[in-house]
C-alpha positions in Angstrom: 25.2 -36.7 84.7 28.9 -37.0 85.1 30.4 -33.6 84.2 34.0 -35.0 84.2 33.1 -37.6 81.6 31.4 -35.0 79.4 34.3 -32.5 79.7 36.9 -35.3 79.0 34.9 -36.1 75.8 34.8 -32.5 74.8 38.6 -32.2 75.5 39.2 -35.2 73.3 37.2 -33.8 70.4 38.8 -30.4 71.0 42.3 -31.9 70.5 41.4 -31.7 66.8 41.6 -27.9 67.2 42.0 -27.4 63.4 38.7 -29.2 62.6 36.3 -26.2 62.6 38.1 -24.5 59.7 37.5 -27.3 57.1 34.0 -27.8 58.4 33.3 -24.0 57.9 34.7 -24.1 54.4 32.6 -27.1 53.5 29.6 -25.4 55.0 30.3 -22.2 53.0 30.4 -24.2 49.7 27.4 -26.3 50.7 25.3 -23.2 51.2 26.7 -21.5 48.1 25.9 -24.3 45.7 23.2 -26.5 47.2 21.3 -24.9 50.1 20.8 -21.3 48.8 17.2 -22.1 47.7 16.2 -22.2 51.4 17.1 -18.4 51.6 15.2 -17.8 48.3 12.1 -19.5 49.8 12.3 -16.8 52.6 12.2 -14.1 49.9 9.2 -15.8 48.3 7.3 -16.0 51.6 8.0 -12.3 52.1 6.2 -11.5 48.8 9.2 -11.2 46.4 8.4 -12.4 42.9 11.9 -12.6 41.4 13.3 -15.8 43.1 13.6 -18.9 41.0 14.0 -22.3 42.8 16.1 -24.7 40.8 14.8 -28.2 40.0 17.2 -29.9 42.3 15.4 -28.2 45.2 12.7 -30.9 44.9 15.1 -33.0 47.1 15.2 -30.3 49.8 14.9 -32.6 52.8 18.3 -34.4 52.5 20.0 -31.1 51.5 18.5 -29.3 54.5 19.4 -32.2 56.8 23.0 -32.2 55.6 23.1 -28.4 56.0 22.0 -28.7 59.6 24.6 -31.4 60.2 27.4 -29.3 58.8 26.2 -26.3 60.9 26.1 -28.2 64.2 29.3 -30.1 63.5 31.0 -26.8 63.0 29.5 -25.4 66.2 30.4 -28.4 68.3 33.9 -28.7 67.0 34.6 -25.0 67.5 33.3 -25.0 71.0 35.3 -28.1 71.8 38.4 -26.6 70.3 38.1 -23.5 72.4 37.6 -25.6 75.5 40.7 -27.6 74.5 42.8 -24.5 74.0 41.7 -22.5 77.0 40.4 -24.9 79.7 43.9 -25.6 81.2 43.9 -21.9 82.3 40.9 -22.3 84.5 40.6 -24.8 87.4 36.8 -24.3 87.9 34.9 -26.9 85.9 31.8 -24.8 85.8 33.7 -21.9 84.3 35.0 -24.3 81.7 31.4 -25.3 80.9 30.7 -21.6 80.5 33.6 -21.4 78.1 31.8 -24.1 76.0 28.6 -22.1 75.9 30.5 -18.9 74.9 32.3 -21.0 72.2 29.0 -22.3 70.9 27.5 -18.8 70.7 30.5 -17.4 68.9 30.5 -20.3 66.4 26.8 -19.9 65.7 27.3 -16.2 65.0 30.3 -17.1 62.7 28.3 -19.7 60.8 25.4 -17.4 60.3 27.8 -15.0 58.7 29.4 -17.8 56.6 25.9 -18.8 55.3 25.1 -15.2 54.5 28.3 -14.9 52.5 27.6 -18.1 50.7 24.1 -17.3 49.6 24.4 -13.5 49.1 25.8 -13.8 45.6 23.2 -16.1 44.1 20.4 -14.0 45.6 21.9 -10.8 44.2 22.4 -12.4 40.8 18.8 -13.5 40.6 17.5 -10.1 41.7 19.8 -8.3 39.3 18.6 -10.4 36.4 15.0 -9.8 37.3 15.4 -6.0 37.3 17.6 -6.1 34.2 14.7 -7.8 32.4 12.2 -5.3 33.9 14.3 -2.3 32.7 14.7 -3.9 29.2 11.0 -4.5 28.8 10.1 -1.0 30.1 12.6 0.6 27.7 11.2 -1.4 24.8 7.7 -0.3 25.6 8.8 3.4 25.8 10.7 3.2 22.6 7.7 1.7 20.8 5.4 4.3 22.4 3.2 1.7 24.0 1.3 2.4 27.2 2.0 -0.6 29.4 0.7 -0.7 33.0 3.1 -1.5 35.8 1.2 -4.7 36.6 1.4 -5.9 33.0 5.1 -5.1 32.9 5.7 -6.9 36.2 3.8 -10.0 34.9 5.9 -10.0 31.6 9.1 -9.6 33.6 8.3 -12.4 36.0 7.3 -14.8 33.2 10.5 -14.1 31.1 12.7 -14.3 34.2 11.3 -17.6 35.4 11.2 -19.0 31.8 14.8 -18.1 31.1 16.1 -19.6 34.4 13.9 -22.7 33.9 15.3 -23.3 30.5 18.9 -22.8 31.7 18.2 -25.1 34.6 16.8 -27.7 32.3 19.9 -27.6 30.1 22.2 -27.9 33.2 23.8 -24.5 32.8 21.8 -22.5 35.4 24.7 -20.9 37.2 26.7 -20.1 34.1 23.6 -18.5 32.6 22.9 -16.5 35.7 26.5 -15.3 36.0 26.7 -14.4 32.4 23.3 -12.6 32.1 23.1 -10.7 35.4 25.3 -7.8 34.7 23.9 -4.4 35.8 
């Protein structure tokens, strides 16, 4: 493999030093509005019962593929930009290659944080809404003087939570409903 050709290519891509920022912004909004159910699936696998997966998530493969594309475009453009900005200070080509690796690692870390910031809000809103319903049902049972087991209360909460979000999703107002209802 010709290292000079590769480094020249990276230098050419890196000349667009501003490119990582718009890619990161796009990635943030992509995760916030389209790819957040992937994180909700992790909560489901860990045994949580409050996550609701919206109906658009049936088309998860193209969404996940685009998410990975934005992730790696951001990483490669950031590493190339760092190489472009700092490679002229080092005459050793192998040290410059190490600079690329360091840029890639830093970009991966940054994009993991960007994804976390993008998905944290929707996850918190769903969790808050679930516990809001749980508290409301528990208070209703106490005020009526009913003896309700915790498992029955959890089942009623899960059903109401999933049903409310499913209806809002069907009507096309999922996010508005969730933002308006999840206030603790």
